[in-house]
C-alpha positions, -999 to +999 in steps of 0.1 A: -349-666-705-366-636-721-376-621-687-340-625-673-325-608-704-350-580-701-341-576-664-304-574-672-310-548-699-331-527-675-304-530-648-277-520-673-296-490-683-301-481-647-264-483-640-255-463-671-282-437-663-268-429-628-231-438-631-221-423-664-247-403-683-283-391-683-290-395-720-313-425-718-351-421-718-356-449-694-355-436-658-349-459-629-351-446-593-320-456-573-327-478-543-328-465-508-321-483-475-329-475-439-319-495-409-323-493-371-295-504-348-281-490-316-270-521-297-250-527-265-220-549-267-207-572-240-172-585-243-166-615-266-203-619-276-220-619-310-243-590-315-265-582-346-257-549-361-292-540-374-329-546-371-359-534-392-339-531-424-360-517-453-348-514-489-370-496-513-364-499-550-378-492-584-404-518-594-384-526-625-353-534-604-360-560-576-325-574-571-288-566-570-255-585-570-240-575-536-244-555-504-214-542-484-213-537-447-183-519-433-171-508-399-168-472-409-155-458-376-138-472-345-125-503-364-098-523-347-081-546-372-073-579-357-101-577-331-133-567-349-151-592-372-184-591-392-201-624-402-234-639-411-252-656-383-246-694-385-283-701-385-290-678-414-260-692-433-273-727-430-309-717-441-300-694-470-273-712-490-277-688-520-262-659-500-226-661-490-202-636-473-165-627-472-149-604-447-119-582-456-099-575-424-078-548-440-110-529-450-132-540-421-158-548-447-182-577-452-195-585-486-229-603-491-233-619-525-241-650-544-211-673-551-227-681-584-228-645-595-266-645-596-286-614-586-303-616-552-337-601-544-336-570-521-360-588-497-334-616-492-307-590-486-329-574-459-330-606-440-293-612-445-284-578-432-305-584-401-285-616-396-250-600-397-232-602-364-203-582-349-177-598-327-146-584-309-120-608-295-107-585-268-117-593-232-119-555-226-131-538-257-139-501-257-154-473-278-182-473-303-184-489-338-203-473-366-215-495-395-223-484-430-246-507-450-243-499-487-265-512-516-251-491-544-230-502-574-194-511-568-172-517-537-174-482-522-169-472-486-195-450-469-188-426-439-221-419-421-208-389-403-206-368-435-226-389-459-196-392-484-185-423-504-149-433-511-137-454-540-102-468-546-094-469-584-063-490-593-042-474-620-005-485-619+019-456-625-007-429-630+005-394-624-011-371-599-024-346-625-039-376-644-055-390-613-070-355-605-086-353-640-097-389-640-114-385-605-132-354-618-148-375-646-162-401-623-197-400-609-216-422-585-254-421-589-251-384-599-225-375-572-195-357-587-162-374-580-129-357-570-095-367-555-103-374-519-098-346-493-093-363-459-101-337-432-106-358-401-092-390-385-123-412-392-122-401-429-085-408-432-089-442-415-118-453-438-104-440-471-068-448-462-060-476-438-092-494-446-091-488-484-085-519-506-055-500-521-034-469-518-030-439-541-032-402-548-053-378-527-061-341-534-034-324-514-006-303-529+020-276-521+029-270-558+016-234-555+038-224-525+065-248-512+056-258-476+020-246-478-002-276-483-037-271-495-066-292-506-069-285-543-099-307-553-135-310-543-154-287-519-122-280-499-104-265-529-080-238-517-082-248-480-048-248-463-043-278-439-005-279-432+024-254-430+060-265-431+078-298-435+078-328-412+080-305-381+052-282-394+018-275-380-019-282-390-041-251-397-077-240-394-104-249-400-098-287-395-065-288-378-059-323-392-032-340-412-021-376-414+015-374-426+037-405-422+069-404-402+093-377-414+068-364-440+064-342-459+101-337-468+102-324-504+129-350-512+148-338-543+165-365-564+179-366-600+147-382-612+126-355-594+147-323-596+118-301-586+110-320-554+078-335-541+045-315-541+016-340-542+000-361-514-002-399-517-014-425-492+016-446-483+018-483-493+011-509-465+040-517-443+057-484-447+054-465-414+019-458-401-011-476-419-030-452-441-006-423-435+005-399-462+037-390-479+046-364-505+057-374-541+065-358-573+038-356-600+052-388-616+058-406-583+089-427-576+101-455-598+085-490-592+088-498-555+071-487-523+065-452-535+053-459-570+017-448-577-007-476-578-040-458-581-061-430-566-089-424-540-121-408-553-145-391-529-182-385-537-203-360-518-204-323-509-202-309-544-227-282-555-256-298-573-251-333-559-283-353-556-295-365-522-290-403-521-299-429-495-278-458-508-263-464-474-277-467-439-257-466-406-261-483-372-239-484-341-228-507-314-214-494-281-190-513-259-208-508-227-193-505-193-198-487-160-183-453-167-187-437-132-197-447-097-205-427-066-199-445-033-215-433-001-206-431+035-223-422+068-216-420+105-227-450+124-255-474+112-282-466+086-290-469+049-271-452+020-277-444-017-251-456-042-249-444-078-235-457-111-237-447-147-233-471-177-220-461-211-250-478-226-280-497-212-294-499-177-274-504-145-281-536-125-270-540-088-258-572-073-245-584-039-216-604-054-188-597-080-200-627-099-235-644-101-253-634-069-287-618-065-300-590-086-310-563-060-321-534-081-321-519-116-314-482-121-287-457-117-293-451-079-295-479-054-306-474-017-291-500+006-309-516+036-298-504+070-261-512+075-240-514+106-207-520+089-191-512+056-206-533+027-196-535-010-222-538-038-216-544-075-229-523-104-232-540-138-238-524-173-269-540-189-265-578-191-227-577-193-216-596-162-180-590-169-185-552-165-193-553-128-177-526-107-175-526-069-193-497-052-188-494-014-212-482+012-190-471+041-200-470+078-176-447+098-171-445+136-170-412+154-134-402+164-121-389+197-098-358+199-069-352+223-051-319+229-021-315+252-023-277+257-053-254+252-035-222+262-002-213+246+018-181+254+034-162+226+061-135+231+056-107+205+045-116+170+053-149+153+040-183+144+029-210+168+027-248+162-005-263+176-008-300+184-038-324+185-043-362+179-072-384+172-078-422+175-095-423+140-092-402+109-075-369+108-075-336+127-089-305+109-082-270+120-105-240+118-105-203+128-141-203+141-160-225+165-185-237+139-190-236+101-162-220+080-136-238+060-107-260+069-075-240+071-052-270+077-052-308+084-030-330+104-017-335+140+002-302+138-008-268+125+016-239+123-003-206+124+004-176+103+021-147+120+001-137+151+000-101+164-027-103+190-046-129+212-060-155+188-081-186+191-080-216+167-102-247+168-094-284+163-119-311+152-113-348+146-128-361+113-131-397+103-145-397+068-168-368+076-177-382+110-166-356+135-160-353+172-189-337+191-175-302+195-145-283+182-119-277+209-105-242+213-068-235+216-061-199+229-029-181+220-020-153+245+004-127+232+028-110+256+051-081+248+088-089+249+114-064+262+121-036+238+158-035+230+178-018+202+211-030+188+241-007+191+275+000+178+302+016+199+339+025+197+367+012+219+398+034+219+430+014+216+444+005+250+413+016+270+381+000+283+344+007+277+311+001+295+282-018+278+247-013+291+217-037+284+195-005+285+166-019+306+165-022+344+146-046+366+151-076+341+170-108+340+202-106+319+226-130+303+256-116+284+275-136+259+304-132+283+285-152+309+278-121+331+243-114+344+244-077+354+228-048+335+262-033+328+296-049+320+330-035+312+350-047+282+386-042+270+385-060+236+366-053+205+340-077+191+303-086+190+286-088+224+250-100+230+228-097+260+194-116+265+169-096+284+140-115+300+109-099+316+084-112+342+064-130+314+095-150+305+096-131+272+131-125+260+148-102+236+184-102+225+204-070+221+236-070+200+264-045+206+292-043+180+324-029+196+349-016+171+385-007+182+400+025+169+438+029+167+454+060+182+463+085+155+501+092+151+520+111+123+547+091+107+561+117+083+551+147+063+559+151+026+563+186+012+566+193-025+566+231-031+532+243-019+517+207-016+517+188+016+509+151+024+505+140+060+513+102+065+500+084+096+518+054+109+487+032+105+462+049+081+425+045+090+393+057+075+383+073+108+413+097+109+410+134+101+437+159+091+444+196+095+472+222+091+478+250+116+443+262+128+425+251+096+395+229+094+399+191+097+393+170+066+392+133+057+419+138+030+456+139+041+465+161+011+468+199+013+476+224-014+487+260-018+504+260+016+525+293+021+562+292+027+572+290+064+568+270+095+536+250+099+520+224+122+503+192+109+475+176+130+459+142+129+429+130+151+404+102+155+368+113+145+354+097+177+379+115+200+403+085+205+434+109+206+453+134+185+488+139+173+508+169+156+541+176+140+558+207+127+570+211+091+586+238+069+575+249+034+601+268+013+587+286-017+609+312-034+589+344-044+583+349-081+591+386-079+598+415-055+596+454-058+625+471-040+611+507-042+612+516-005+574+515+000+578+491+029+560+464+009+577+435-008+610+455-008+632+425-002+634+390-019+633+364+009+624+327+012+602+322+043+613+293+065+649+294+053+659+304+089+650+269+101+677+254+079+711+266+092+731+249+065+710+262+036+724+286+011+709+305-019+731+320-046+716+348-068+729+355-103+720+380-130+711+370-165+748+369-174+757+345-147+773+370-124+770+362-087+751+390-071+743+378-036+743+348-013+715+342+013+719+320+044+708+318+080+727+351+088+716+368+056+680+358+048+670+384+022+683+406-007+674+442-013+681+444-051+715+461-049+750+450-058+776+467-036+749+492-026+741+500-063+705+494-073+703+468-100+679+473-129+645+456-133+652+422-148+650+385-143+675+370-118+684+333-112+689+314-080+705+281-069+692+268-035+707+240-015+693+230+018+723+210+030+752+192+015+731+160+010+702+177-007+700+184-044+702+219-058+670+237-066+672+262-095+648+289-105+643+325-114+624+355-102+617+391-114+630+424-099+604+451-107+609+488-102 
């Protein structure tokens, strides 16, 4: 009884020494554990996770209460199981075990609560087996074997420990401070910072409870940072639910529609702290954002916090956990082989783990060879072999050794004429496999495959080569197909004019050829009387043809309808206006516009013509422009006031008045001008007015002019 009491006191001092303070004078070295284990797993079998387990410990501490073995990565809840071997279970009744499916963790302990020697735990650990219920498991499982105090999870990848601390209703800031006060064998605790999927899985989905973690956007809304532990100040997310992860980890594990900064009357400042969501709410182990106080009791009410140990400055180096792995082996790749006609072949296969065994049957059969490469005996026909990963018969994969026959090539034409430049479709067939096309008689690369090959544009004599290929077994020689290029007749399209009511001759332009017009005629020249598009196909002695197109456009005959005169401006109006008409007045230059300006008074001739010489028309017209002044000083220049062209209007009259309205003179066909006198008396220099009327149906034209002395 005294020895047991002393042992308990020493153990208690050891726990206090490494978990809470270092003020005791008694120093107990923490235990260490090492384990070997890198096994291969075949579907639905039981495989031990470790061998050669060694636990070293302080001489004063030879036992402990429990060992924890957890599937720390790759865990599939509902398929993976850890258990003690049935034989060990029956021969070591003092050690019992319980498996937590939610954590993927097996606990080895005494049901009576007694301490168990480390040596017994070594044997127990070597008797722990892994089982997966799936017929087709995949991936790798990592196992952490922990001998330290408490039910902590260990991640071998980073050497960190994770502890769930229940604390109903605890605030985030309180959890942060409480985590910072916790230690584990001298490792400094902090609210967990989960920077990778395996870490989020182990400390979240596989944790015995859910709670606060060390993420916050309280500093800047929408900028989520780790604010605890070694990652303090590291940004991992920008934005709300549709945001993005950031460097250096590019990882976040938000739940559906999170984070959302949900503002409610009981949390008016929103949500700024990361919390692992309760089970059954969205994705297992995922995160949501909460206010510092959390929500009222319910699914989003804080129930605790996750403490992480490891990575802090000054942390001691511990070996309280060991790790092993099991790989779900299978054949990951195969390389079949083929050859032409009979012979041996080399097949290859690679296993995810373990050796490759070769068999002659998909099940059972004879083991033919062990290794990644297998050379078959001489084969005369296609044969299938089976590669198996290690001793997992369910993983066999078929690998085929193929014997191919040599094909025969058939080509209907080996010489093909081509008129001018263009593409040519070549044809070939084979009784086996496929036809490949080349541009050289040997070597080179395949430029096309199939029974037909359409060449690129050919400008000169060219040869292509066809070869039959049956799974890399080819016909004896490539067959050449020659394309001979001939020059087609050189023709040029034309456009010509047909004058209204006349005929025109069309000419194919080349003599000594065969001709076929769109009219059905077959002569070099034809005569047409209607406009339109005409074609003629010209064929030479090599049967190369070219088609010439002649566009015949009809031009109407020009004819003046009427001429509009407004003072010195003249417009010539044709009966049917056309863009190809030109206009002129008297002997002036022809122009495309029918408008003329500054035409002097008098008799004139208007002209209209077709620009391609399809006729011309003309018509006379008169311009009447009263002079603005005259100088009757007997110098024989501008001595009389006269309207040129008035003589052509026999019914016209012009009444001239002085400024007082006195009638001075009347001009008409018999009296065409005024000399500036009244009853032979010279009138003074002044302005005078006129009223002109061309005939009784025309309006009066009024104006004035100056008499200058």
